[in-house]
C-alpha positions in Angstrom: -24.2 67.8 -76.8 -27.4 68.1 -74.9 -30.5 66.3 -76.1 -34.0 67.8 -75.6 -36.1 64.8 -76.6 -38.8 63.7 -74.2 -41.2 60.8 -74.0 -44.8 61.7 -74.0 -47.7 59.6 -72.5 -48.0 57.3 -69.6 -46.8 53.8 -68.7 -49.6 51.3 -69.5 -49.5 47.6 -68.8 -50.7 45.6 -71.8 -51.9 42.1 -70.6 -51.7 40.8 -74.2 -47.9 41.0 -74.1 -47.6 38.9 -71.0 -49.1 35.6 -72.1 -50.7 33.0 -69.9 -48.1 32.1 -67.3 -50.4 30.5 -64.7 -49.4 29.3 -61.3 -47.5 26.2 -60.4 -47.8 24.5 -57.1 -46.6 21.1 -56.0 -49.0 18.7 -54.4 -48.5 18.5 -50.6 -48.0 14.7 -50.7 -45.1 15.2 -53.2 -43.3 17.8 -51.0 -44.0 15.6 -47.9 -42.5 12.5 -49.7 -39.5 14.5 -51.0 -38.8 15.9 -47.6 -39.0 12.4 -46.0 -36.7 11.0 -48.8 -34.2 13.8 -48.4 -34.1 13.4 -44.6 -33.8 9.6 -44.9 -30.9 10.0 -47.4 -29.1 12.5 -45.2 -29.7 10.2 -42.2 -28.3 7.2 -44.0 -25.2 9.2 -45.1 -24.7 10.3 -41.5 -25.1 6.8 -40.1 -22.6 5.4 -42.7 -20.0 8.2 -42.4 -20.3 8.7 -38.6 -21.5 5.4 -37.1 -19.8 5.8 -33.7 -20.8 9.4 -33.3 -24.4 8.6 -34.2 -24.6 5.9 -31.6 -23.1 8.1 -28.9 -25.4 10.9 -29.9 -28.5 8.7 -29.6 -27.4 7.5 -26.2 -26.6 11.0 -25.0 -29.9 12.4 -26.0 -31.6 9.5 -24.2 -29.4 9.8 -21.1 -29.0 13.6 -20.8 -32.0 15.2 -22.6 -31.8 18.5 -20.7 -28.1 19.0 -21.4 -28.3 18.1 -25.1 -31.5 20.2 -25.5 -29.8 23.1 -23.8 -26.8 22.9 -26.1 -29.1 22.7 -29.1 -31.2 25.7 -28.0 -28.0 27.7 -27.3 -26.8 27.0 -30.8 -30.2 27.8 -32.3 -30.3 31.2 -30.6 -26.6 32.0 -30.4 -25.7 31.1 -34.0 -27.7 33.8 -35.7 -26.6 36.4 -33.1 -22.9 35.5 -33.7 -23.5 35.6 -37.5 -25.0 39.1 -37.1 -22.1 40.3 -35.1 -19.6 38.9 -37.7 -21.6 40.6 -40.5 -21.1 44.1 -39.0 -17.6 44.4 -40.5 -16.9 44.5 -44.2 -14.6 41.5 -44.0 -17.2 39.6 -41.9 -20.0 39.8 -44.5 -18.7 37.0 -46.7 -17.9 34.9 -43.6 -21.5 35.6 -42.3 -22.9 34.4 -45.7 -21.0 31.2 -45.6 -21.8 30.9 -41.9 -25.5 31.2 -42.6 -25.3 28.4 -45.1 -23.4 26.3 -42.7 -25.9 27.1 -40.0 -28.8 26.0 -42.2 -27.1 22.7 -42.9 -26.3 22.3 -39.2 -30.0 22.8 -38.4 -31.0 20.2 -41.0 -28.4 17.7 -39.6 -29.6 18.5 -36.1 -33.3 17.8 -37.0 -32.4 14.5 -38.6 -30.2 13.4 -35.7 -32.9 14.5 -33.2 -35.5 12.5 -35.0 -33.1 9.5 -35.2 -32.4 9.8 -31.5 -36.1 9.7 -30.7 -36.5 6.6 -32.9 -33.6 4.9 -31.1 -35.2 5.8 -27.8 -38.5 4.3 -28.8 -36.9 1.2 -30.1 -34.8 0.8 -26.9 -38.0 1.0 -24.9 -39.4 -1.8 -27.1 -36.3 -3.9 -26.5 -34.7 -3.5 -30.0 -31.4 -1.8 -30.9 -31.1 -1.3 -34.6 -29.8 2.0 -35.9 -31.3 1.7 -39.4 -34.7 0.9 -38.0 -34.3 3.8 -35.5 -33.7 6.1 -38.4 -36.8 5.0 -40.3 -39.0 5.0 -37.1 -37.9 8.4 -36.1 -38.1 10.1 -39.5 -41.3 8.4 -40.6 -42.9 9.0 -37.2 -42.2 12.7 -37.2 -43.2 12.9 -40.9 -46.6 11.3 -40.1 -47.0 13.7 -37.2 -46.4 16.6 -39.6 -49.4 15.5 -41.7 -51.8 16.1 -38.9 -52.8 19.8 -39.1 -52.5 21.7 -35.8 -52.6 18.4 -33.9 -49.3 17.2 -35.3 -47.3 20.0 -33.9 -49.2 19.7 -30.6 -48.5 15.9 -30.4 -44.8 16.5 -31.2 -44.7 19.1 -28.4 -46.5 16.7 -26.0 -44.1 13.9 -26.9 -41.1 16.1 -26.0 -42.8 17.4 -22.8 -43.9 13.9 -21.8 -40.5 12.6 -22.3 -39.1 15.3 -20.1 -41.7 14.6 -17.5 -40.9 10.9 -17.6 -37.2 11.6 -17.2 -37.8 14.1 -14.4 -40.0 11.5 -12.6 -37.3 8.8 -13.0 -34.6 11.2 -11.8 -36.6 12.2 -8.7 -37.3 8.5 -8.1 -33.6 7.8 -8.4 -32.8 10.6 -6.0 -35.3 9.2 -3.5 -33.7 5.8 -3.6 -30.2 7.1 -3.1 -30.9 9.8 -0.5 
């Protein structure tokens, strides 16, 4: 059976049918506070579950910043490339999806651990060694830097570069003493 009915006329949007949906945005202070709370919660979980690893990591970042930074950069660049290569095959697509989720969680853990390590480094320079205070100092310090438009990112970049310059200068001074 073949039907010959057709619909005549055009498609017209009727704004009366939609209703007033409006837009919803969260205040920036709320998203800032939630982000800080979530990072503090994750950091606390990591410090409780992996106390020895957290202490070794903070020391390693302070002692070998170039090596740990290089490994982090390699993971940041190599992870998505590896996931894309895995996703080429039919079997690899679900693995790549789970891998992308794991990669996102690893990035989050890495950011929290990195900020914790900077907090531990700052406290060690001040003569204190408290992992909980280091977590708060690192996360709150970076959260406050994020509040400063344009300048916050620049200051964070300068802190990292300044730390590298300080470490390079101390390394060169150490080489001069031993050579």
